[in-house]
SERONU-77917 format. One line per 5 residues: number of its first residue (from 1); for each residue y, z, x of N, C-alpha, C. Coordinates in Angstrom, 1 decimal. Layout:
<rs>
NUM = Y:Z:X:Y:Z:X:Y:Z:X; ...
</rs>
This chain:
<rs>
1 = 27.1:-191.5:109.8:27.2:-190.5:110.9:26.9:-189.1:110.3; 27.4:-188.9:109.1:27.1:-187.6:108.5:25.7:-187.4:108.2; 25.0:-188.5:107.8:23.5:-188.3:107.5:22.8:-187.9:108.8; 23.2:-188.5:109.9:22.5:-188.1:111.2:22.8:-186.6:111.5; 24.0:-186.2:111.3:24.4:-184.8:111.6:23.6:-183.8:110.8
6 = 23.5:-184.1:109.5:22.7:-183.2:108.6:21.2:-183.2:109.0; 20.7:-184.4:109.4:19.3:-184.5:109.8:19.1:-183.7:111.1; 20.0:-183.8:112.0:19.8:-183.0:113.3:19.9:-181.5:113.0; 20.8:-181.1:112.1:20.9:-179.7:111.7:19.6:-179.2:111.1; 19.0:-180.0:110.2:17.8:-179.5:109.6:16.6:-179.5:110.6
11 = 16.6:-180.4:111.5:15.5:-180.4:112.5:15.7:-179.2:113.4; 17.0:-178.9:113.9:17.2:-177.7:114.7:16.8:-176.4:114.0; 17.2:-176.3:112.7:16.8:-175.2:111.9:15.3:-175.0:111.8; 14.6:-176.1:111.6:13.2:-176.0:111.5:12.5:-175.5:112.8; 13.1:-176.1:113.9:12.6:-175.7:115.2:12.8:-174.2:115.5
16 = 14.0:-173.7:115.1:14.3:-172.3:115.2:13.4:-171.4:114.4; 13.1:-171.8:113.2:12.2:-171.0:112.4:10.8:-171.0:113.0; 10.4:-172.2:113.6:9.0:-172.2:114.2:9.0:-171.3:115.5; 10.1:-171.4:116.3:10.2:-170.5:117.5:10.3:-169.1:117.1; 10.9:-168.8:116.0:11.1:-167.4:115.6:9.8:-166.7:115.1
21 = 8.7:-167.4:115.0:7.4:-166.8:114.6:7.5:-166.2:113.3; 8.1:-166.9:112.3:8.1:-166.4:111.0:6.7:-166.5:110.3; 6.4:-165.6:109.4:7.2:-164.4:108.9:7.4:-163.4:110.0; 8.5:-162.7:109.9:8.9:-161.8:111.0:8.2:-160.5:110.9; 7.9:-159.9:112.1:7.3:-158.5:112.2:8.2:-157.7:113.2
26 = 8.0:-156.4:113.1:8.7:-155.5:114.0:7.8:-154.5:114.6; 8.2:-154.0:115.8:7.4:-153.0:116.5:8.3:-151.9:116.8; 7.9:-150.6:116.6:8.7:-149.4:116.9:8.4:-149.1:118.4; 9.5:-148.8:119.1:9.5:-148.3:120.4:10.0:-146.9:120.5; 9.3:-146.0:121.3:9.7:-144.6:121.4:10.1:-144.3:122.8
31 = 11.0:-143.4:122.9:11.4:-142.8:124.3:11.8:-141.4:124.1; 11.1:-140.4:124.7:9.8:-140.6:125.5:8.6:-140.9:124.6; 7.5:-141.3:125.2:6.3:-141.6:124.5:5.6:-140.3:124.2; 4.6:-140.4:123.2:3.8:-139.2:122.9:2.8:-138.9:124.0; 2.4:-137.6:124.1:2.9:-136.5:123.3:4.1:-135.9:124.0
36 = 4.9:-135.2:123.2:6.2:-134.6:123.7:6.2:-133.1:123.3; 7.0:-132.4:124.0:7.1:-130.9:123.7:7.8:-130.8:122.3; 7.6:-129.7:121.7:8.3:-129.4:120.4:9.8:-129.4:120.6; 10.5:-129.9:119.6:12.0:-129.9:119.6:12.6:-130.9:120.6; 11.7:-131.8:121.1:12.2:-132.8:122.0:12.9:-134.0:121.2
41 = 14.1:-134.4:121.7:14.7:-135.5:121.0:14.0:-136.8:121.4; 13.6:-137.6:120.4:12.9:-138.8:120.6:13.7:-140.0:120.0; 14.0:-141.0:120.8:14.8:-142.1:120.4:13.9:-143.3:120.0; 14.1:-143.8:118.8:13.4:-145.0:118.3:14.2:-146.2:118.2; 13.7:-147.3:118.7:14.3:-148.6:118.6:13.2:-149.6:118.1
46 = 13.6:-150.8:117.7:12.6:-151.8:117.2:12.7:-153.1:118.0; 11.6:-153.8:118.1:11.6:-155.1:118.6:11.1:-156.1:117.5; 11.8:-157.1:117.3:11.5:-158.1:116.2:10.9:-159.3:116.8; 9.9:-159.8:116.1:9.3:-161.1:116.5:10.2:-162.3:116.2; 11.2:-162.1:115.4:12.0:-163.2:114.9:13.5:-163.1:115.3
51 = 13.7:-162.3:116.3:15.1:-162.2:116.8:16.0:-161.3:116.1; 17.1:-161.8:115.5:18.1:-160.9:114.9:17.6:-160.1:113.7; 18.2:-158.9:113.5:18.0:-158.1:112.4:19.4:-157.7:111.8; 19.5:-157.9:110.5:20.8:-157.7:109.8:20.9:-156.3:109.2; 19.7:-155.7:108.8:19.8:-154.4:108.1:18.7:-153.5:108.7
56 = 19.0:-152.2:108.9:18.0:-151.2:109.3:18.0:-150.1:108.3; 16.9:-149.6:108.0:16.8:-148.3:107.2:15.7:-147.5:107.8; 16.1:-146.3:108.4:15.2:-145.4:109.0:14.9:-144.3:108.0; 13.6:-143.9:107.9:13.1:-142.9:107.0:12.2:-141.9:107.8; 12.5:-140.6:107.6:11.8:-139.6:108.3:11.2:-138.7:107.2
61 = 9.9:-138.6:107.2:9.2:-137.7:106.3:9.6:-137.9:104.8; 9.9:-139.2:104.5:10.2:-139.6:103.1:11.7:-139.6:102.8; 12.5:-139.2:103.8:14.0:-139.1:103.6:14.7:-140.2:104.4; 15.6:-141.0:103.8:16.4:-141.9:104.5:17.4:-141.2:105.4; 17.5:-141.5:106.7:18.3:-140.7:107.6:19.3:-141.5:108.4
66 = 19.1:-142.8:108.5:20.0:-143.6:109.3:19.9:-145.1:109.0; 21.0:-145.9:109.3:21.0:-147.3:109.1:21.4:-148.1:110.3; 21.2:-147.5:111.5:21.6:-148.1:112.8:20.4:-148.8:113.4; 20.7:-149.5:114.5:19.7:-150.2:115.2:18.8:-149.3:116.0; 19.2:-148.1:116.3:18.4:-147.1:117.0:18.6:-145.8:116.3
71 = 17.6:-144.9:116.5:17.7:-143.6:115.8:17.0:-142.5:116.6; 17.6:-141.3:116.6:17.0:-140.2:117.4:16.8:-139.0:116.5; 15.6:-138.4:116.7:15.3:-137.2:115.9:14.5:-136.2:116.8; 14.6:-135.0:116.5:13.8:-133.9:117.2:12.9:-133.2:116.2; 12.7:-133.8:115.1:11.8:-133.2:114.0:10.4:-133.2:114.5
76 = 9.8:-132.0:114.6:8.4:-131.9:115.1:7.4:-132.6:114.1; 6.5:-133.3:114.7:5.4:-133.9:113.9:5.9:-134.9:112.8; 7.1:-135.6:113.1:7.7:-136.4:112.2:6.9:-137.7:111.9; 6.9:-138.2:110.7:6.4:-139.5:110.4:7.7:-140.4:110.2; 7.9:-141.4:111.1:9.1:-142.2:111.1:8.7:-143.6:110.6
81 = 9.5:-144.1:109.7:9.3:-145.5:109.1:10.6:-146.3:109.3; 10.5:-147.6:109.5:11.6:-148.5:109.6:11.5:-149.6:108.6; 12.5:-149.9:107.8:12.5:-151.1:107.0:13.7:-151.9:107.6; 13.4:-153.2:107.9:14.4:-154.0:108.5:14.4:-155.4:107.8; 15.6:-156.1:107.8:15.7:-157.4:107.2:16.1:-158.4:108.3
86 = 15.3:-159.4:108.4:15.5:-160.5:109.4:16.6:-161.4:109.0; 17.5:-161.7:109.9:18.5:-162.7:109.6:18.1:-164.1:110.1; 16.9:-164.2:110.5:16.4:-165.5:111.1:15.3:-166.1:110.1; 14.5:-165.2:109.6:13.3:-165.7:108.8:13.6:-165.6:107.3; 14.7:-166.2:106.8:15.0:-166.2:105.4:15.0:-164.8:104.8
91 = 15.6:-163.9:105.6:15.9:-162.5:105.1:14.5:-161.8:104.8; 13.5:-162.1:105.6:12.2:-161.4:105.4:12.4:-159.9:105.6; 11.8:-159.0:104.8:11.8:-157.6:105.0:10.6:-157.2:105.8; 10.9:-156.4:106.9:9.8:-156.0:107.8:9.7:-154.5:107.8; 8.5:-154.1:108.1:8.1:-152.6:108.1:7.3:-152.2:109.2
96 = 7.5:-151.0:109.7:6.6:-150.4:110.7:6.8:-148.9:110.6; 5.8:-148.2:111.1:5.9:-146.7:111.1:5.2:-146.2:112.4; 5.6:-144.9:112.7:5.0:-144.2:113.9:5.1:-142.7:113.6; 4.4:-142.0:114.4:4.4:-140.5:114.3:4.8:-139.9:115.7; 5.5:-138.8:115.6:5.8:-138.0:116.7:4.6:-137.0:116.9
101 = 4.0:-137.0:118.0:2.9:-136.1:118.3:3.4:-135.0:119.3; 3.4:-133.8:118.8:4.0:-132.7:119.7:2.8:-131.9:120.3; 3.2:-131.4:121.5:2.2:-130.5:122.2:2.2:-129.2:121.5; 1.0:-128.8:121.1:0.8:-127.5:120.4:0.1:-126.5:121.4; 0.6:-125.4:121.6:0.0:-124.4:122.4:-0.3:-123.2:121.5
106 = -1.6:-122.8:121.5:-2.1:-121.7:120.7:-2.6:-120.6:121.5; -2.5:-119.4:120.9:-2.9:-118.2:121.7:-3.9:-117.4:120.8; -5.0:-116.9:121.4:-5.9:-116.0:120.7:-5.7:-114.6:121.3; -5.8:-113.6:120.4:-5.5:-112.3:120.9:-6.3:-111.3:120.1; -6.4:-110.1:120.5:-7.1:-109.0:119.9:-6.3:-107.8:119.9
111 = -6.1:-107.2:118.7:-5.4:-105.9:118.6:-6.4:-104.8:118.6; -6.4:-103.9:119.6:-7.4:-102.9:119.8:-7.0:-101.7:119.0; -7.8:-101.4:118.0:-7.6:-100.3:117.1:-8.7:-99.3:117.4; -8.3:-98.0:117.7:-9.3:-97.0:118.1:-9.4:-95.9:117.1; -8.4:-95.7:116.2:-8.5:-94.6:115.2:-7.6:-94.9:114.0
116 = -7.7:-94.0:113.1:-6.9:-94.2:111.8:-5.4:-93.9:112.0; -4.6:-94.7:111.3:-3.2:-94.5:111.2:-2.5:-94.4:112.6; -3.0:-95.1:113.5:-2.3:-95.0:114.8:-1.0:-95.8:114.8; 0.1:-95.3:115.3:1.4:-95.9:115.3:1.6:-97.0:116.4; 0.7:-96.9:117.4:0.8:-97.9:118.5:-0.6:-98.4:118.8
121 = -0.7:-99.6:119.4:-2.0:-100.2:119.7:-1.9:-101.1:120.9; -3.0:-101.4:121.5:-3.0:-102.3:122.6:-3.3:-103.7:122.2; -2.7:-104.7:122.8:-2.8:-106.1:122.5:-3.5:-106.8:123.7; -4.6:-107.5:123.5:-5.3:-108.2:124.6:-5.1:-109.7:124.3; -4.6:-110.4:125.3:-4.5:-111.9:125.2:-5.8:-112.5:125.7
126 = -6.5:-113.1:124.8:-7.9:-113.6:125.1:-7.9:-115.0:125.7; -7.1:-115.9:125.1:-7.1:-117.3:125.5:-5.8:-118.0:125.1; -5.4:-118.9:125.9:-4.3:-119.8:125.6:-4.8:-121.2:125.8; -4.5:-122.1:124.8:-5.0:-123.5:124.9:-3.9:-124.4:124.4; -4.1:-125.7:124.8:-3.1:-126.7:124.4:-2.1:-126.9:125.6
131 = -1.5:-128.0:125.7:-0.6:-128.2:126.8:-1.3:-128.4:128.1; -0.6:-127.9:129.2:-1.1:-128.1:130.5:-1.1:-126.8:131.2; -2.2:-126.3:131.8:-2.3:-125.1:132.6:-1.5:-125.4:133.9; -1.0:-124.3:134.6:-1.1:-122.9:134.2:0.0:-122.5:133.2; -0.2:-121.4:132.5:0.7:-121.0:131.5:1.5:-119.7:131.9
136 = 2.7:-119.6:131.4:3.4:-118.3:131.5:3.7:-117.9:130.1; 3.7:-116.6:129.9:4.1:-116.1:128.5:4.8:-114.8:128.5; 5.5:-114.5:127.4:6.2:-113.3:127.3:6.1:-112.8:125.9; 5.9:-111.5:125.7:5.8:-110.8:124.4:7.2:-110.1:124.2; 7.8:-110.4:123.1:9.1:-109.9:122.8:9.0:-108.8:121.7
141 = 9.4:-107.6:122.0:9.3:-106.5:121.0:10.7:-105.9:120.9; 10.8:-104.8:120.2:12.1:-104.1:120.1:12.6:-103.6:121.4; 11.7:-103.5:122.4:12.1:-103.0:123.7:12.5:-104.1:124.6; 12.5:-105.4:124.1:12.8:-106.5:124.9:11.6:-107.3:125.4; 11.7:-108.1:126.4:10.6:-108.9:127.0:9.7:-108.1:127.8
146 = 8.4:-108.0:127.4:7.4:-107.2:128.1:6.7:-108.0:129.2; 7.2:-109.3:129.3:6.6:-110.1:130.4:5.2:-110.6:130.1; 4.6:-111.2:131.1:3.2:-111.8:130.9:2.1:-110.8:131.4; 1.3:-110.4:130.5:0.2:-109.5:130.9:-1.0:-109.9:130.1; -2.2:-109.5:130.6:-3.4:-109.8:129.9:-3.6:-108.7:128.8
151 = -3.1:-107.5:129.1:-3.2:-106.4:128.1:-1.9:-105.7:128.0; -1.3:-105.6:126.8:-0.1:-104.9:126.6:-0.5:-103.6:125.9; -0.1:-102.4:126.5:-0.6:-101.1:126.0:0.5:-100.4:125.2; 0.0:-99.7:124.3:0.9:-98.8:123.5:2.1:-99.5:122.9; 1.8:-100.6:122.2:2.9:-101.4:121.6:3.0:-100.9:120.1
156 = 4.2:-100.5:119.7:4.4:-100.1:118.3:3.9:-101.1:117.3; 3.2:-100.6:116.3:2.6:-101.5:115.3:3.6:-102.3:114.6; 3.6:-103.6:114.7:4.5:-104.5:114.0:4.0:-106.0:114.2; 4.9:-106.9:114.0:4.6:-108.3:114.3:5.6:-108.8:115.4; 5.1:-109.5:116.4:5.9:-109.9:117.5:5.6:-111.3:118.0
161 = 6.7:-112.0:118.5:6.4:-113.4:119.0:5.9:-113.4:120.4; 4.9:-114.2:120.7:4.4:-114.4:122.0:4.8:-115.8:122.4; 5.8:-115.9:123.4:6.3:-117.2:123.7:5.6:-117.7:125.0; 5.0:-118.9:124.9:4.1:-119.5:125.9:4.8:-120.7:126.5; 4.8:-120.9:127.8:5.4:-122.1:128.4:4.3:-122.7:129.3
166 = 4.0:-124.0:129.2:3.0:-124.6:130.0:3.6:-125.2:131.3; 2.7:-125.9:132.1:3.1:-126.4:133.4:4.2:-127.5:133.2; 4.2:-128.1:132.1:5.2:-129.2:131.9:6.5:-128.7:131.2; 6.6:-127.4:131.0:7.8:-126.9:130.4:7.8:-126.9:128.9; 6.7:-127.2:128.3:6.6:-127.2:126.8:6.5:-125.7:126.4
171 = 7.2:-125.4:125.4:7.3:-124.0:124.9:6.8:-123.9:123.5; 6.0:-123.0:123.2:5.5:-122.7:121.8:5.4:-121.2:121.6; 5.4:-120.9:120.3:5.5:-119.5:119.9:4.3:-119.2:119.0; 3.6:-118.1:119.3:2.5:-117.6:118.4:3.0:-116.2:118.0; 2.8:-115.9:116.7:3.1:-114.6:116.2:1.9:-113.7:116.2
176 = 2.1:-112.5:116.9:1.0:-111.5:116.9:1.2:-110.5:115.8; 0.3:-110.5:114.9:0.4:-109.5:113.7:-0.6:-108.4:114.0; 0.0:-107.2:114.1:-0.8:-106.0:114.4:-1.2:-105.3:113.1; -2.4:-105.2:112.8:-2.9:-104.5:111.6:-3.8:-103.3:112.1; -3.5:-102.1:111.5:-4.2:-100.9:111.9:-5.0:-100.5:110.6
181 = -5.9:-99.5:110.9:-6.7:-98.9:109.8:-5.9:-97.8:109.2; -5.6:-97.9:107.9:-4.9:-96.8:107.3:-5.9:-96.0:106.5; -6.0:-94.7:106.8:-7.0:-93.8:106.2:-6.3:-92.7:105.4; -6.9:-92.2:104.4:-6.3:-91.1:103.6:-6.4:-89.8:104.5; -5.5:-88.9:104.3:-5.5:-87.6:105.1:-6.7:-86.7:104.7
186 = -7.0:-85.8:105.6:-8.1:-84.9:105.2:-7.6:-83.9:104.1; -8.5:-83.6:103.2:-8.2:-82.7:102.1:-9.3:-81.6:102.0; -9.0:-80.5:102.6:-10.0:-79.4:102.5:-10.0:-78.8:101.1; -11.2:-78.5:100.6:-11.4:-77.8:99.3:-10.9:-76.3:99.5; -10.5:-75.7:98.4:-10.0:-74.3:98.5:-10.9:-73.3:97.9
191 = -12.0:-73.7:97.2:-12.9:-72.8:96.6:-14.3:-73.2:96.9; -15.2:-72.2:97.3:-16.6:-72.5:97.3:-17.4:-71.4:96.7; -18.6:-71.7:96.2:-19.4:-70.7:95.5:-20.8:-70.8:96.1; -21.0:-70.2:97.3:-22.3:-70.3:98.0:-23.4:-69.4:97.5; -23.9:-69.7:96.3:-24.9:-68.9:95.6:-26.3:-69.5:95.7
196 = -26.5:-70.6:96.4:-27.8:-71.2:96.6:-28.2:-72.2:95.5; -27.3:-72.5:94.5:-27.7:-73.4:93.4:-27.5:-74.9:93.8; -27.1:-75.2:95.0:-27.0:-76.5:95.5:-25.7:-77.2:95.1; -24.8:-76.4:94.4:-23.5:-77.0:94.0:-22.4:-76.2:94.6; -21.6:-76.9:95.3:-20.4:-76.2:95.9:-20.7:-75.1:96.8
201 = -21.9:-75.2:97.5:-22.3:-74.1:98.4:-21.6:-74.2:99.7; -21.1:-75.4:100.1:-20.5:-75.6:101.4:-19.0:-75.9:101.3; -18.3:-75.5:102.3:-16.9:-75.8:102.3:-16.8:-77.3:102.8; -16.1:-78.1:102.1:-16.1:-79.5:102.4:-14.6:-80.0:102.6; -14.5:-81.0:103.5:-13.2:-81.6:103.7:-13.3:-83.0:103.4
206 = -12.6:-83.4:102.3:-12.6:-84.8:101.9:-12.0:-85.7:103.0; -12.6:-86.8:103.2:-12.1:-87.8:104.2:-12.3:-87.4:105.7; -13.0:-86.3:105.9:-13.1:-85.9:107.3:-13.9:-86.9:108.1; -14.7:-87.8:107.5:-15.5:-88.8:108.2:-14.5:-89.7:109.0; -13.3:-89.9:108.6:-12.3:-90.7:109.3:-11.8:-90.1:110.5
211 = -12.0:-88.8:110.7:-11.4:-88.1:111.8:-12.5:-87.3:112.6; -13.4:-88.0:113.3:-14.5:-87.3:113.9:-14.1:-86.4:115.1; -12.9:-86.6:115.7:-12.4:-85.8:116.8:-11.6:-84.6:116.2; -12.3:-83.7:115.5:-11.6:-82.6:114.9:-12.2:-81.3:115.4; -11.5:-80.2:115.0:-12.0:-78.9:115.4:-11.5:-77.9:114.2
216 = -12.5:-77.1:113.8:-12.2:-76.2:112.7:-12.3:-74.7:113.1; -11.4:-73.9:112.7:-11.4:-72.5:112.8:-11.3:-71.8:111.5; -12.1:-70.8:111.2:-12.0:-70.0:109.9:-11.8:-68.5:110.3; -10.9:-67.9:109.6:-10.6:-66.5:109.9:-10.7:-65.7:108.6; -11.0:-64.4:108.7:-11.0:-63.5:107.6:-9.6:-63.0:107.4
221 = -9.4:-62.1:106.4:-8.0:-61.7:106.0:-7.4:-60.8:107.1; -8.2:-60.3:108.0:-7.7:-59.5:109.1:-7.4:-60.3:110.4; -7.7:-61.6:110.3:-7.4:-62.4:111.5:-8.6:-62.6:112.4; -9.8:-62.0:112.0:-10.9:-62.2:112.9:-11.6:-63.5:112.7; -11.9:-64.2:113.7:-12.5:-65.5:113.6:-14.0:-65.4:113.2
226 = -14.3:-66.0:112.1:-15.7:-66.0:111.6:-16.4:-67.3:111.7; -15.7:-68.3:112.1:-16.4:-69.7:112.2:-15.6:-70.5:113.1; -16.3:-71.4:113.9:-15.7:-72.3:114.8:-16.6:-73.5:114.9; -16.0:-74.8:114.8:-16.9:-75.9:115.0:-16.0:-77.1:115.5; -16.5:-77.8:116.5:-15.9:-79.1:116.9:-16.7:-80.2:116.3
231 = -16.0:-81.2:115.8:-16.7:-82.3:115.1:-17.3:-81.9:113.8; -16.4:-81.2:113.0:-16.9:-80.7:111.7:-17.3:-81.9:110.8; -18.5:-81.7:110.1:-18.9:-82.7:109.1:-19.3:-81.9:107.8; -19.2:-82.6:106.7:-19.6:-81.9:105.4:-21.1:-81.7:105.3; -21.8:-82.5:106.0:-23.3:-82.3:106.0:-23.7:-80.9:106.5
236 = -23.0:-80.5:107.6:-23.3:-79.2:108.2:-22.1:-78.2:108.0; -21.6:-78.2:106.8:-20.4:-77.5:106.5:-20.7:-75.9:106.4; -19.6:-75.2:106.5:-19.6:-73.8:106.5:-20.1:-73.3:105.1; -21.0:-72.3:105.1:-21.6:-71.7:103.9:-21.2:-70.3:103.7; -20.1:-69.9:104.2:-19.6:-68.5:104.1:-20.6:-67.5:104.7
241 = -21.1:-67.9:105.9:-22.0:-67.0:106.6:-21.4:-66.7:108.0; -21.7:-65.5:108.5:-21.3:-65.1:109.9:-22.5:-64.5:110.6; -22.9:-65.1:111.7:-24.1:-64.7:112.4:-25.3:-64.6:111.5; -25.4:-65.6:110.6:-26.5:-65.8:109.7:-26.5:-64.9:108.4; -25.4:-64.1:108.3:-25.3:-63.2:107.1:-24.2:-63.7:106.2
246 = -24.4:-63.5:104.9:-23.4:-63.9:103.9:-22.1:-63.1:104.1; -21.0:-63.8:104.0:-19.7:-63.1:104.1:-19.4:-62.6:102.7; -18.6:-61.5:102.6:-18.3:-61.0:101.3:-17.3:-61.9:100.5; -17.3:-61.7:99.2:-16.3:-62.4:98.4:-15.0:-62.0:98.8; -14.2:-63.0:99.1:-12.8:-62.8:99.7:-12.1:-64.1:99.8
251 = -10.9:-64.0:100.4:-10.1:-65.2:100.7:-10.1:-65.3:102.3; -10.5:-66.5:102.8:-10.5:-66.8:104.2:-9.4:-67.8:104.5; -9.2:-68.1:105.7:-8.1:-69.0:106.1:-8.6:-70.0:107.2; -8.4:-71.2:106.9:-8.9:-72.2:107.9:-7.7:-72.8:108.7; -8.1:-73.3:109.9:-7.1:-74.1:110.7:-7.9:-75.3:111.1
256 = -7.5:-76.5:110.7:-8.1:-77.8:111.0:-7.2:-78.5:112.0; -7.7:-78.9:113.2:-7.0:-79.7:114.1:-7.6:-81.1:114.2; -6.8:-82.1:114.1:-7.2:-83.5:114.3:-6.6:-84.0:115.6; -7.4:-84.4:116.5:-6.9:-85.0:117.8:-7.1:-86.5:117.8; -6.1:-87.1:118.4:-6.0:-88.6:118.5:-5.8:-89.1:119.9
261 = -6.2:-90.3:120.1:-5.9:-91.0:121.4:-4.5:-91.5:121.5; -4.0:-92.0:120.4:-2.7:-92.8:120.4:-1.6:-92.1:119.6; -1.8:-90.8:119.3:-0.7:-90.1:118.6:-0.9:-88.6:118.8; 0.1:-87.8:118.4:0.0:-86.4:118.6:-1.0:-85.7:117.7; -1.5:-84.6:118.1:-2.5:-83.8:117.3:-1.8:-83.3:116.0
266 = -2.6:-83.3:115.0:-2.1:-82.8:113.7:-2.9:-81.5:113.3; -2.2:-80.6:112.7:-2.8:-79.3:112.4:-2.6:-79.1:110.9; -3.7:-78.7:110.2:-3.7:-78.4:108.8:-4.2:-77.0:108.6; -3.7:-76.2:107.7:-4.2:-74.9:107.5:-4.0:-74.5:106.0; -4.8:-73.5:105.6:-4.7:-73.1:104.2:-5.8:-72.1:103.9
271 = -5.9:-71.6:102.6:-6.9:-70.6:102.2:-8.2:-71.2:101.7; -9.3:-70.4:101.8:-10.6:-70.7:101.2:-11.0:-69.5:100.4; -11.2:-69.7:99.1:-11.6:-68.6:98.3:-13.1:-68.6:98.1; -13.8:-67.6:98.4:-15.3:-67.5:98.3:-15.7:-66.7:97.1; -16.4:-67.3:96.2:-17.0:-66.6:95.0:-18.5:-66.7:95.0
276 = -19.2:-65.7:94.5:-20.7:-65.8:94.4:-21.1:-65.5:93.0
</rs>
């Protein structure tokens, strides 16, 4: 009788192994399915071709994170792996992997720079892509949420987050980095020798090319204006002449005004010594 019992047991075991489709394999199931918004919690489970599983090892981006039958993570763009041991197919080790695909929303922008050293600038949002239209977005600065605009005007130069939400509620952040043109200040020379030798005959202002919207006044020692020019350039600089005649050797005084679109006017003044 014992022989028949053992034989029946072996036959049933063999049938179970055949029905279990050994060697065993597993399939990863995700909820919700890809693609998902960033920071969304995704739950992973497995389905085995051979029934029972005795051991689970979940690995995310190379790190072991769980040993349960299911696993949840909100890691963006995660690579998820599962190692499992079948308790049906002679302890076969099974493996499967999957990726979390997140919705990426990107923003293209332009920082409008009009002049040197400007403390504020305009930001133009050119294009938003990824996710599902329509989009809403907000620019956060030190003054708070500036809301959704195509052009943000007179924003203090810095870096700010632009938070974009698509039609499905997915949220992504782009950083707007504002870079301006830094120019050296104007440096008027203090001595000229207009004797016609081609050297130091004109009064020059170093770096004036960076500041085309300028205005120059030159006065003699008694306060009489002897020269005035809007848009001063070194090419057509002052040669110590007044109404076409040479001015006497003396000390004169300049006033240089620099005008800007995005900042207050700056005024420079100082002496000019004329030698011949």
